[in-house]
C-alpha positions as CSV (number, residue, x, y, z in Angstrom):
1,M,-48.9,17.4,29.5
2,R,-50.5,17.1,26.1
3,V,-47.2,17.5,24.3
4,T,-45.6,14.9,26.6
5,S,-48.3,12.3,25.8
6,L,-48.2,13.0,22.1
7,L,-44.4,12.6,22.1
8,T,-44.5,9.3,23.9
9,L,-47.4,7.9,21.8
10,G,-45.9,9.2,18.6
11,C,-42.5,7.7,19.3
12,A,-44.1,4.4,20.2
13,A,-46.2,4.3,17.1
14,V,-43.3,4.9,14.7
15,L,-40.7,2.8,16.6
16,S,-43.1,-0.2,16.5
17,R,-42.5,-0.5,12.8
18,A,-39.5,-2.8,12.0
19,D,-38.4,-0.9,8.9
20,V,-38.4,2.4,10.7
21,L,-36.5,1.0,13.6
22,E,-33.6,0.1,11.2
23,D,-33.4,3.8,10.1
24,I,-33.5,5.0,13.7
25,E,-30.8,2.5,14.7
26,D,-28.5,3.7,11.9
27,T,-28.9,7.3,12.9
28,A,-28.5,6.5,16.6
29,T,-25.2,4.6,15.8
30,E,-23.9,7.7,14.0
31,A,-24.8,9.9,17.0
32,T,-23.1,7.5,19.4
33,S,-19.9,7.5,17.2
34,S,-19.9,11.3,17.1
35,V,-20.2,11.4,20.9
36,A,-17.2,9.1,21.3
37,S,-15.2,11.1,18.9
38,A,-16.1,14.3,20.7
39,V,-15.1,13.0,24.1
40,E,-11.8,11.6,22.7
41,S,-11.1,14.9,21.2
42,V,-11.7,16.8,24.5
43,T,-9.6,14.4,26.6
44,S,-6.7,14.3,24.1
45,S,-6.7,18.1,24.1
46,M,-5.6,18.1,27.7
47,V,-2.1,16.8,26.5
48,S,0.2,19.6,25.3
49,K,1.1,19.1,21.6
50,P,3.6,20.7,19.4
51,T,2.4,22.7,16.4
52,F,3.2,21.7,12.8
53,T,5.9,23.7,11.1
54,P,7.0,22.8,7.5
55,T,10.5,21.5,7.3
56,T,13.3,23.5,5.6
57,L,15.0,20.3,4.5
58,K,15.7,19.8,0.8
59,A,15.5,16.5,-1.0
60,P,14.8,15.1,-4.5
61,F,11.2,14.4,-3.3
62,L,9.8,15.5,0.1
63,E,6.1,15.6,0.9
64,Q,4.3,16.9,4.1
65,F,0.9,17.4,2.4
66,T,0.7,21.1,2.9
67,D,-2.1,23.2,1.4
68,D,-0.8,23.0,-2.2
69,W,-0.6,19.1,-2.2
70,E,-3.2,18.8,-5.0
71,S,-0.8,20.5,-7.4
72,R,1.5,17.4,-7.0
73,W,-0.8,14.5,-6.5
74,Q,-3.3,13.0,-9.0
75,V,-6.0,10.5,-8.1
76,S,-6.1,7.6,-10.7
77,S,-9.2,7.0,-12.8
78,A,-7.8,3.8,-14.4
79,K,-9.2,0.3,-14.2
80,K,-7.4,-2.5,-12.4
81,E,-5.9,-4.9,-14.9
82,G,-5.3,-8.6,-14.9
83,T,-8.4,-9.5,-12.7
84,E,-11.4,-11.6,-13.5
85,E,-13.6,-8.5,-13.0
86,E,-12.9,-5.0,-14.0
87,W,-12.3,-2.9,-10.9
88,T,-12.2,0.9,-11.1
89,Y,-10.1,2.8,-8.5
90,N,-13.1,4.4,-6.8
91,G,-11.6,4.8,-3.3
92,K,-11.6,8.4,-2.1
93,W,-8.5,10.2,-0.7
94,S,-8.4,13.2,1.6
95,V,-5.7,15.3,3.2
96,E,-6.6,15.9,6.9
97,E,-5.4,15.8,10.4
98,P,-5.6,12.4,12.3
99,T,-8.8,11.6,14.1
100,V,-7.1,9.1,16.4
101,L,-4.2,9.9,18.8
102,R,-3.4,13.3,17.2
103,G,0.3,14.0,17.9
104,I,1.0,17.4,16.3
105,E,-1.5,20.3,15.9
106,G,-2.1,21.2,12.3
107,D,-0.1,18.3,10.9
108,K,-2.1,16.8,8.0
109,G,-1.5,13.6,6.0
110,L,-2.9,11.8,3.0
111,V,-5.8,9.6,4.2
112,L,-7.3,6.6,2.4
113,K,-11.0,7.0,3.2
114,D,-12.9,4.0,2.1
115,K,-12.7,0.4,3.3
116,A,-13.1,-2.6,1.0
117,A,-12.3,-0.3,-2.0
118,H,-9.5,0.0,-4.6
119,H,-7.4,3.2,-4.1
120,A,-4.7,4.6,-6.4
121,I,-3.0,8.0,-6.3
122,S,0.4,9.2,-7.5
123,A,2.8,12.1,-7.7
124,K,5.5,12.8,-10.3
125,F,8.9,13.7,-9.2
126,P,10.2,17.2,-10.3
127,T,13.0,15.3,-12.0
128,A,13.7,11.6,-12.3
129,I,15.5,10.1,-9.3
130,S,18.5,7.9,-10.0
131,N,20.7,6.2,-7.4
132,K,23.4,4.9,-9.7
133,K,26.6,4.8,-7.6
134,D,24.7,6.5,-4.8
135,T,22.7,5.7,-1.7
136,L,18.9,5.5,-2.0
137,V,16.8,6.4,1.1
138,V,13.0,5.9,1.1
139,Q,11.2,6.9,4.3
140,Y,7.5,7.6,5.2
141,E,5.0,7.5,8.1
142,V,2.0,5.2,8.3
143,K,-0.8,5.6,10.8
144,L,-3.4,2.8,11.0
145,Q,-6.2,4.8,12.6
146,S,-8.7,1.8,12.2
147,G,-6.1,-0.9,12.6
148,L,-5.2,-3.3,9.8
149,E,-6.8,-6.7,9.5
150,C,-6.5,-7.2,5.7
151,G,-4.8,-4.8,3.4
152,G,-1.7,-3.0,2.4
153,A,-0.1,0.3,3.3
154,Y,2.9,0.2,1.0
155,L,4.2,2.6,-1.6
156,K,5.6,2.1,-5.1
157,L,8.4,4.0,-6.8
158,L,7.4,4.0,-10.5
159,Q,9.7,3.5,-13.4
160,D,10.5,6.7,-15.3
161,N,9.2,6.4,-18.9
162,K,7.3,8.3,-21.5
163,A,4.1,6.4,-20.8
164,L,4.0,7.6,-17.2
165,H,0.6,9.3,-16.8
166,A,-0.6,9.9,-13.3
167,E,-4.3,9.7,-14.1
168,E,-3.7,6.2,-15.5
169,F,-1.7,4.8,-12.6
170,S,-2.8,1.2,-11.8
171,N,-1.5,-2.1,-10.7
172,A,-0.1,-2.6,-14.2
173,S,2.1,0.5,-14.0
174,P,5.7,-0.6,-14.1
175,Y,7.5,0.1,-10.8
176,I,11.1,-0.2,-9.6
177,I,10.6,-0.6,-5.9
178,M,7.6,-1.6,-3.7
179,F,8.1,-1.0,0.0
180,G,5.9,-1.0,3.1
181,P,3.6,-2.9,5.4
182,D,1.1,-5.5,4.2
183,K,-1.2,-7.7,6.4
184,C,-4.0,-10.2,5.9
185,G,-4.8,-12.9,8.4
186,S,-1.6,-14.6,9.6
187,T,0.5,-12.9,6.9
188,N,2.2,-9.8,8.3
189,K,5.2,-8.4,6.6
190,V,7.1,-5.3,5.4
191,H,7.5,-5.8,1.7
192,F,10.8,-5.0,-0.1
193,I,10.5,-5.9,-3.8
194,F,12.5,-4.6,-6.7
195,R,12.0,-5.2,-10.4
196,H,15.2,-6.3,-12.0
197,K,16.0,-6.5,-15.7
198,N,17.7,-9.5,-17.3
199,S,20.4,-8.0,-19.4
200,K,20.3,-10.9,-21.9
201,T,16.5,-11.4,-22.4
202,G,15.4,-7.8,-21.6
203,E,12.7,-9.2,-19.3
204,Y,11.9,-7.9,-15.9
205,E,11.5,-10.1,-12.8
206,E,10.3,-9.2,-9.3
207,K,12.9,-9.9,-6.6
208,H,11.3,-10.5,-3.2
209,L,13.1,-10.2,0.2
210,K,12.9,-13.7,1.6
211,N,13.0,-13.0,5.4
212,T,10.8,-10.0,5.8
213,P,10.3,-8.1,9.1
214,M,6.8,-7.8,10.6
215,A,4.8,-4.6,10.3
216,R,3.8,-2.6,13.4
217,I,0.0,-2.9,13.7
218,T,-0.9,0.0,16.0
219,K,-2.9,3.1,15.9
220,Q,0.2,5.1,16.7
221,T,2.3,6.4,13.9
222,S,5.0,4.1,12.5
223,L,8.1,5.2,10.6
224,Y,9.3,2.9,7.8
225,T,12.8,3.5,6.3
226,L,14.5,1.7,3.4
227,I,18.2,2.3,2.7
228,V,20.0,0.8,-0.3
229,K,23.8,1.4,-0.6
230,P,26.2,1.2,-3.6
231,D,27.9,-1.8,-1.9
232,Q,24.7,-3.8,-2.7
233,T,23.6,-3.9,0.9
234,Y,20.1,-2.9,2.2
235,E,18.7,-1.9,5.6
236,I,15.0,-1.7,6.7
237,R,14.3,0.4,9.8
238,I,11.0,0.6,11.7
239,D,10.6,3.6,14.0
240,G,14.3,4.3,13.5
241,E,15.5,0.8,14.7
242,T,17.1,-1.7,12.3
243,A,14.5,-4.5,11.6
244,R,16.4,-6.3,8.8
245,A,19.7,-5.8,6.9
246,G,21.6,-7.8,4.4
247,S,22.7,-8.2,0.7
248,L,20.7,-7.7,-2.5
249,L,22.8,-10.5,-4.0
250,E,22.0,-13.1,-1.3
251,D,18.7,-12.4,0.4
252,F,16.2,-12.3,-2.4
253,E,14.2,-14.8,-4.4
254,P,14.5,-15.5,-7.2
255,A,18.2,-14.7,-7.0
256,V,19.4,-11.6,-8.8
257,N,21.9,-13.7,-10.8
258,P,20.9,-17.0,-12.4
259,E,22.9,-20.2,-12.0
260,K,25.9,-20.6,-14.3
261,E,24.8,-24.2,-15.1
262,I,21.4,-25.8,-15.5
263,D,20.0,-29.3,-16.0
264,D,20.1,-30.5,-19.6
265,P,16.4,-30.5,-20.6
266,K,17.2,-33.1,-23.3
267,D,18.8,-35.6,-20.9
268,A,16.5,-38.5,-19.7
269,K,16.9,-41.3,-17.1
270,P,17.8,-44.7,-18.7
271,E,15.0,-47.3,-18.4
272,N,17.3,-49.8,-16.5
273,W,18.5,-47.2,-14.0
274,V,18.0,-48.6,-10.5
275,E,17.5,-46.1,-7.6
276,D,16.5,-48.5,-4.9
277,A,19.4,-48.8,-2.4
278,K,17.8,-51.8,-0.5
279,I,15.7,-54.8,-1.5
280,A,14.0,-57.7,0.3
281,D,16.3,-60.7,0.8
282,P,15.1,-63.2,-1.8
283,K,16.6,-66.1,0.2
284,E,14.6,-65.4,3.4
285,K,11.2,-67.3,3.9
286,K,8.3,-66.7,6.3
287,P,8.4,-69.1,9.3
288,S,5.7,-71.8,9.2
289,D,4.3,-70.8,12.7
290,W,3.9,-67.1,11.7
291,D,0.2,-66.1,12.1
292,E,-0.4,-62.9,10.2
293,D,-4.1,-63.0,11.2
294,A,-3.6,-62.9,15.0
295,P,-5.4,-59.8,16.4
296,Y,-3.4,-57.0,18.1
297,E,-5.6,-57.2,21.2
298,V,-7.6,-59.9,23.0
299,V,-10.1,-59.9,25.9
300,D,-8.5,-60.1,29.3
301,D,-10.2,-63.2,30.8
302,E,-8.5,-62.7,34.1
303,A,-10.0,-59.3,34.7
304,E,-12.7,-58.9,37.4
305,K,-15.4,-56.3,37.9
306,P,-14.4,-53.7,40.5
307,A,-16.4,-54.0,43.8
308,D,-17.6,-50.4,43.6
309,W,-18.7,-50.5,40.0
310,L,-22.3,-49.1,39.7
311,E,-23.7,-51.3,37.0
312,N,-27.3,-50.0,37.5
313,E,-26.3,-46.3,37.3
314,P,-26.5,-44.5,33.9
315,T,-23.4,-42.7,32.7
316,T,-25.4,-39.5,32.1
317,I,-28.5,-38.0,33.7
318,P,-30.8,-35.0,32.9
319,D,-29.4,-31.8,34.2
320,P,-31.5,-31.1,37.4
321,E,-30.7,-27.3,37.2
322,A,-31.9,-26.9,33.6
323,E,-35.1,-24.9,33.2
324,K,-37.5,-24.9,30.2
325,P,-37.0,-21.6,28.3
326,E,-39.8,-19.1,28.6
327,D,-40.2,-18.8,24.8
328,W,-40.4,-22.6,24.3
329,D,-43.5,-23.6,22.3
330,D,-44.4,-27.3,22.7
331,E,-46.5,-27.2,19.5
332,E,-43.8,-25.7,17.4
333,D,-40.6,-26.9,19.2
334,G,-41.9,-30.3,20.4
335,D,-41.7,-31.7,23.9
336,W,-38.9,-30.0,25.9
337,E,-36.2,-32.2,27.4
338,P,-33.5,-31.0,29.7
339,P,-29.9,-31.5,28.5
340,T,-27.9,-34.4,30.0
341,I,-24.8,-34.1,32.1
342,R,-22.3,-36.7,33.4
343,N,-23.7,-38.7,36.3
344,P,-21.9,-37.3,39.4
345,K,-22.1,-40.8,41.1
346,C,-19.8,-42.2,38.5
347,D,-17.0,-39.8,39.6
348,D,-16.8,-41.4,43.1
349,A,-16.7,-45.0,41.7
350,S,-14.7,-47.0,39.2
351,G,-17.4,-46.6,36.6
352,C,-21.1,-46.9,35.7
353,G,-23.3,-48.9,33.4
354,P,-22.8,-52.5,32.1
355,W,-19.3,-53.8,32.9
356,E,-17.3,-55.5,30.2
357,K,-13.9,-57.2,30.4
358,P,-11.2,-54.9,29.0
359,M,-8.9,-55.7,26.1
360,K,-5.2,-56.5,26.6
361,P,-2.2,-56.8,24.1
362,N,-2.2,-60.2,22.4
363,P,1.0,-62.0,23.2
364,E,0.7,-64.1,20.0
365,Y,0.5,-61.0,17.7
366,K,3.2,-60.8,15.2
367,G,1.8,-58.7,12.3
368,K,2.5,-59.0,8.7
369,W,5.7,-60.8,7.9
370,T,8.4,-59.1,5.7
371,A,11.8,-60.3,4.6
372,A,14.8,-58.5,5.9
373,L,16.4,-55.8,3.6
374,I,19.8,-56.2,2.0
375,D,21.9,-54.0,-0.2
376,N,20.7,-53.9,-3.8
377,P,23.6,-55.1,-6.0
378,L,22.1,-53.3,-9.0
379,Y,21.8,-49.9,-7.2
380,K,23.3,-47.0,-9.2
381,G,22.3,-44.0,-7.0
382,I,19.8,-41.2,-7.5
383,W,19.7,-40.2,-11.1
384,A,20.1,-36.5,-12.1
385,P,20.4,-35.0,-15.6
386,K,23.7,-33.7,-16.6
387,K,24.6,-30.1,-16.4
388,I,25.1,-27.7,-19.3
389,A,26.0,-24.0,-19.5
390,N,23.0,-21.8,-18.8
391,P,22.3,-19.9,-22.0
392,A,20.5,-17.2,-20.0
393,Y,23.3,-16.7,-17.5
394,Y,24.5,-13.2,-16.8
395,E,26.1,-11.6,-13.8
396,D,24.9,-8.2,-12.4
397,K,27.4,-7.1,-9.8
398,A,25.5,-3.9,-9.0
399,P,21.7,-4.6,-8.8
400,A,21.5,-1.6,-6.4
401,D,21.9,0.7,-9.4
402,F,18.1,0.8,-10.0
403,E,16.6,2.3,-13.2
404,P,15.5,5.9,-12.9
405,M,12.3,6.5,-11.0
406,G,9.8,9.1,-12.1
407,A,7.0,9.0,-9.6
408,I,5.6,7.7,-6.3
409,G,2.3,6.0,-6.0
410,F,0.0,4.3,-3.5
411,E,-2.0,1.5,-5.2
412,I,-3.9,-0.3,-2.4
413,W,-6.9,-2.5,-1.6
414,T,-7.7,-2.7,2.1
415,M,-10.6,-3.7,4.4
416,Q,-9.8,-0.9,6.8
417,N,-10.2,2.8,6.1
418,D,-8.5,6.0,7.5
419,I,-4.9,4.8,6.8
420,L,-2.8,8.0,6.9
421,F,0.5,8.6,5.1
422,D,2.8,11.5,5.9
423,N,6.3,12.9,5.8
424,I,7.6,11.2,2.7
425,Y,11.4,11.5,2.1
426,I,13.0,10.1,-1.1
427,G,16.6,11.0,-1.5
428,H,20.3,10.0,-1.0
429,S,21.2,11.2,2.5
430,I,20.8,8.9,5.5
431,S,21.6,11.8,7.9
432,D,18.9,14.1,6.3
433,A,16.3,11.3,6.6
434,E,17.2,10.8,10.2
435,A,17.0,14.5,10.9
436,F,13.7,14.7,9.2
437,G,12.4,11.8,11.3
438,N,13.7,13.4,14.5
439,S,11.9,16.6,13.8
440,T,8.6,15.1,12.7
441,F,8.1,11.5,13.8
442,T,9.9,11.6,17.2
443,P,7.8,14.4,18.8
444,K,4.7,13.0,17.2
445,K,5.3,9.6,18.6
446,D,6.0,11.0,22.1
447,T,2.8,13.0,22.1
448,E,0.7,10.1,20.8
449,K,1.9,7.9,23.6
450,A,1.0,10.7,26.1
451,V,-2.5,11.0,24.6
452,E,-3.0,7.3,24.7
453,E,-2.0,7.1,28.3
454,S,-4.2,10.0,29.2
455,E,-7.2,8.3,27.7
456,A,-6.5,4.9,29.4
457,P,-8.0,4.2,32.9
458,K,-5.4,4.9,35.6
459,P,-4.2,1.8,37.4
460,D,-5.2,3.1,40.8
461,E,-8.6,4.0,39.5
462,K,-9.4,0.6,38.1
463,D,-12.0,-1.5,39.9
464,D,-11.4,-5.2,40.0
465,S,-15.1,-6.0,40.3
466,P,-16.9,-6.4,36.9
467,I,-19.0,-3.5,35.7
468,K,-22.6,-4.6,35.7
469,S,-24.3,-1.5,34.3
470,P,-23.5,2.0,33.0
471,S,-24.3,3.2,36.6
472,D,-21.0,1.7,37.7
473,L,-18.9,3.7,35.3
474,S,-16.8,6.7,36.4
475,F,-16.2,9.8,34.3
476,T,-12.8,10.5,35.8
477,A,-11.6,6.9,35.3
478,D,-12.6,6.7,31.6
479,P,-14.5,9.6,30.1
480,V,-14.8,8.1,26.6
481,T,-16.4,4.9,27.9
482,F,-18.5,6.8,30.4
483,V,-20.2,9.0,27.8
484,T,-20.4,6.4,25.1
485,E,-22.1,3.8,27.3
486,K,-24.5,6.5,28.8
487,V,-25.5,7.6,25.4
488,K,-26.1,4.0,24.2
489,L,-28.3,3.4,27.3
490,F,-30.2,6.6,26.6
491,I,-30.8,5.7,23.0
492,E,-31.9,2.1,23.9
493,I,-34.5,3.4,26.5
494,A,-35.6,6.2,24.2
495,K,-36.6,3.8,21.5
496,R,-39.2,2.4,24.0
497,D,-40.0,5.4,26.1
498,P,-38.3,8.8,25.5
499,I,-39.6,10.3,28.7
500,Q,-38.3,7.5,30.8
501,A,-34.9,7.9,29.1
502,I,-34.6,11.5,30.2
503,T,-35.6,10.5,33.7
504,F,-33.3,7.4,34.0
505,V,-30.2,8.9,32.4
506,P,-30.1,12.5,33.5
507,E,-26.4,12.9,32.7
508,V,-27.3,12.6,29.0
509,S,-30.7,14.3,28.9
510,A,-29.3,17.8,29.3
511,P,-26.6,18.0,26.6
512,I,-28.0,15.4,24.1
513,G,-31.4,14.3,25.3
514,I,-33.1,17.3,23.7
515,G,-31.1,16.7,20.5
516,L,-32.0,13.1,20.2
517,I,-35.7,13.7,21.0
518,T,-35.6,16.4,18.3
519,L,-34.1,13.8,16.0
520,L,-37.0,11.4,16.6
521,L,-39.5,14.2,16.1
522,V,-37.8,15.2,12.8
523,L,-38.3,11.6,11.7
524,L,-41.9,11.7,12.8
525,G,-42.6,15.0,11.1
526,G,-44.0,16.8,14.2
527,V,-46.5,16.0,16.9
528,G,-49.4,18.2,15.9
529,G,-52.8,16.5,15.5
530,G,-52.9,14.3,18.5
531,A,-51.9,10.6,19.1
532,A,-54.5,9.3,16.6
533,A,-53.1,11.5,13.9
534,V,-49.6,10.4,14.6
535,S,-50.5,6.7,14.3
536,A,-52.6,7.2,11.2
537,N,-50.1,9.4,9.4
538,A,-46.9,7.4,10.4
539,P,-44.4,8.2,7.6
540,S,-43.4,5.6,5.1
541,K,-39.8,4.2,5.0
542,E,-39.0,6.3,1.9
543,E,-40.1,9.4,3.7
544,L,-38.1,8.5,6.8
545,Q,-34.9,7.9,4.7
546,Q,-35.3,11.4,3.3
547,K,-35.8,12.8,6.7
548,A,-32.9,10.9,8.1
549,K,-30.6,13.4,6.3
550,V,-32.1,16.1,8.4
551,A,-31.6,14.0,11.4
552,Q,-27.9,13.6,10.7
553,A,-27.6,17.4,10.8
554,K,-29.3,17.3,14.2
555,A,-26.7,14.7,15.3
556,A,-23.9,17.0,14.3
557,A,-25.4,19.7,16.4
558,T,-25.6,17.2,19.3
559,K,-21.9,16.5,18.9
560,E,-21.1,20.2,19.5
561,Q,-23.2,20.2,22.6
562,V,-21.4,17.1,23.9
563,V,-18.0,18.7,23.3
564,E,-19.1,21.6,25.4
565,A,-20.6,19.4,28.1
566,V,-17.6,17.1,28.3
567,S,-15.2,20.1,28.4
568,S,-17.1,21.5,31.3
569,G,-17.2,18.1,33.1
570,T,-13.5,17.6,32.5
571,Q,-12.8,21.1,33.8
572,R,-14.8,20.5,36.9
573,V,-13.0,17.3,37.6
574,Q,-9.7,19.0,37.2
575,E,-10.7,21.8,39.5
576,E,-11.7,19.3,42.1
577,V,-8.4,17.5,41.8
578,N,-6.6,20.8,42.2
579,K,-8.6,21.6,45.3
580,R,-7.7,18.3,46.9
581,T,-4.0,18.7,46.0
582,T,-4.0,22.1,47.5
583,R,-5.6,20.9,50.7
584,S,-3.2,18.0,50.9
585,S,-0.2,20.3,50.5
586,A,-1.5,22.7,53.1
587,E,-2.0,19.9,55.6
């Protein structure tokens, strides 16, 4: 009894401080997130998944992010160039399994870990890749585990040159091809940009695909494929289906080949050149009775007030159902007045308030007078400078013969984290890329769909009535929401009264109640010394921040307890379903 009282008083004393409450809230949020992740992991584990097996396919560059990935990839330490401020590529990278809709057991990918950060990482090819007179195929998977509101998920194939240093890879590193999804606000596209060299000037220019397909914004894995053929055609596939196809010579801007002729920059329009095709007839005069000042509308003197017009009724009245807010302070907020609403009596009549005669079109209105237009006898047409031969003209009939590429890189800024890249193929065989996708992407996609369906509420288990409280939730209908909402409720009550939380939410108190109470006690530093001692020795914010690290460890332990609890709950539900199925079959 003494410990219970001390626990209640101690929690109340600490939680009453605003600065401490903020730290508790942060830790509680992490605990809730861990619970949701744990439940999702348990429910998704009920779906049978294939196991990752490295491919035996060979290609100029093929990456599945196996255990030796760090021997090939280098995180950039460069600074972003050409910006108002110097930005260092400080975004972290990791190779790990997906945390959302896992499709293949043991299948890891390269994950961009930080949101609102600049990320850069690259890998050199064993030998430079050239597609001269050959097909080029670029294919990779993208998984937007946190969605994508503003940011990119595209790759770059970097130009092979002596200055190619992976640790210095940045936005200024010259690339040959940029390909992949990019989204921010209403902009949603799959980039295909290639840098093309002007054979006369030696300068490079970016050629952008004009009509780009839209990126797939989903938490399931998407497969992006770019195919460029020696006949100067391209094809973009998304999830194996053609999304866009066309010609390098026709579909890009600026165009690959410049115009043969250009406007003469030295040519100028003569001063007496007339471009006005029509002019006002100089012989026409305004009629003497034309009144330009007559108004467009006049008062309708023949109008009469409707018999049911309520002239003494106001158009709006105070809302009779409005109530003065409980926290309204007349001294600070002034005298309270209810909001006004439209007078309902006006709806049943022609109108309310003072009646005025309406306006009607003025039959005498003619507007401003203008003379009729006639053909201009001095008209010479629209002037244009004369054409001359373009001194920078050249013709590249084979822009698909890209310059050699020496590395692949991801140089990205994004507001969302946990973007995962996997199964990169860069080579020359369309059939090999298709086979690679069929053995990796296809089974992964099928499993992800099954996992997503297993986590969604079943149609026959949905309740049309709105959920009013966590008590209305069903574990079997939606285990993730059930546990998440129960834990949120438990934490909210525990901040006011830990003992009441355990009593009111018994489903949570067993697996995590003890863990969360322990978390609070860690922040308090113990309960010894009585209630007075707890209040007098309430820790400072700095002390709590230090102890919050210990609390996070407790939260991790709590997550393990939840996994076990949810697994047991799920198993019991499945056993009950099996029993009912057996009974139904027997009957």
